[in-house]
Backbone bond lengths (Angstrom), bond angles and torsions (degrees), N, CA, C in turn:
res aa  C-N    CA-C-N  psi(-1)  N-CA   C-N-CA  omega(-1)  CA-C   N-CA-C  phi
1 M - - - 1.436 - - 1.530 107.76 -
2 P 1.320 117.65 132.31 1.469 120.61 178.64 1.532 111.35 -63.35
3 F 1.329 115.50 147.86 1.467 120.07 -177.56 1.518 111.97 -59.96
4 D 1.331 118.09 -40.34 1.467 118.93 -178.01 1.527 111.02 -63.05
5 V 1.313 117.69 -34.31 1.469 120.68 176.71 1.522 109.71 -72.41
6 A 1.319 116.88 -46.12 1.471 120.58 -178.01 1.522 111.48 -59.44
7 F 1.320 117.51 -44.21 1.455 120.03 -176.75 1.518 113.06 -79.82
8 S 1.322 118.02 -9.70 1.463 119.91 175.65 1.528 111.16 -89.46
9 L 1.330 117.58 -8.85 1.460 120.96 178.71 1.522 110.51 -74.42
10 P 1.327 116.78 150.93 1.473 119.02 173.03 1.529 109.98 -62.46
11 A 1.313 116.42 155.16 1.472 121.91 -176.86 1.527 111.98 -55.93
12 E 1.316 117.05 -36.89 1.470 120.42 -178.81 1.531 111.30 -64.92
13 E 1.329 116.99 -40.42 1.471 119.99 179.39 1.518 111.50 -70.40
14 R 1.334 117.28 -38.00 1.471 120.37 176.24 1.510 109.91 -60.51
15 L 1.348 116.78 -45.11 1.461 120.95 178.61 1.522 110.40 -59.97
16 A 1.318 116.90 -42.42 1.468 120.35 -179.48 1.524 111.10 -60.94
17 F 1.332 117.62 -43.42 1.465 120.77 178.70 1.518 111.30 -64.97
18 V 1.330 116.98 -43.01 1.472 120.79 -179.43 1.525 110.54 -63.20
19 V 1.326 117.07 -44.65 1.460 120.67 -179.55 1.530 110.27 -66.37
20 A 1.324 116.65 -43.11 1.471 119.44 -179.85 1.524 111.01 -61.15
21 L 1.319 117.04 -47.13 1.471 119.96 -179.22 1.523 111.40 -68.98
22 G 1.315 117.67 -38.94 1.458 120.52 178.13 1.520 112.11 -65.25
23 T 1.327 116.36 -36.09 1.455 120.53 177.46 1.518 110.67 -67.61
24 L 1.324 116.42 -40.44 1.467 119.63 177.04 1.531 111.38 -62.65
25 A 1.339 116.15 -29.69 1.459 120.90 179.80 1.530 111.87 -83.39
26 G 1.346 117.18 1.46 1.459 119.85 176.63 1.509 114.92 104.70
27 G 1.326 117.37 0.70 1.458 119.92 179.71 1.514 111.93 -79.67
28 R 1.314 114.80 167.05 1.456 121.19 178.01 1.524 107.50 -131.63
29 F 1.328 117.20 123.14 1.461 121.86 -177.54 1.513 109.91 -100.23
30 D 1.335 116.74 129.26 1.459 123.39 177.52 1.527 107.79 -91.77
31 W 1.333 116.01 105.08 1.464 120.80 -175.30 1.526 111.84 -68.32
32 E 1.319 118.42 -32.01 1.465 120.07 179.62 1.524 111.11 -68.37
33 A 1.322 117.34 -41.33 1.460 121.51 -179.69 1.530 112.01 -88.32
34 M 1.351 116.57 -11.37 1.468 122.68 -176.32 1.527 111.05 53.69
35 S 1.340 115.24 46.30 1.465 120.66 177.98 1.523 108.32 -151.08
36 W 1.324 115.19 167.74 1.459 120.24 178.83 1.509 110.08 -77.87
37 D 1.318 116.26 140.73 1.460 123.00 175.76 1.526 106.80 -79.44
38 M 1.313 115.55 98.91 1.469 120.08 -174.62 1.523 111.94 -66.63
39 A 1.337 118.08 -31.71 1.468 120.67 177.77 1.523 109.64 -64.42
40 G 1.309 117.04 -41.88 1.458 120.85 178.05 1.502 112.36 -66.07
41 M 1.327 117.40 -33.64 1.462 121.01 179.63 1.519 110.50 -71.08
42 A 1.317 117.34 -36.78 1.465 120.56 179.62 1.521 110.08 -66.52
43 E 1.325 116.15 -37.57 1.466 119.83 179.17 1.525 111.39 -67.37
44 S 1.341 117.00 -38.17 1.453 119.66 -177.77 1.529 111.64 -75.09
45 A 1.328 117.54 -18.56 1.461 120.60 179.91 1.534 111.28 -78.81
46 R 1.309 116.24 -15.71 1.484 119.40 -178.24 1.478 112.19 -77.45
């Protein structure tokens, strides 16, 4: 996605894209803490 399009999106849509792509890459997002679960990411990197 071009930067001008990405940065013109509302913050909620940007977050949705980041979480979706990060999840596809093996990450785990903690919705309550609104941050990445670093323990889950370390496990998926192995």
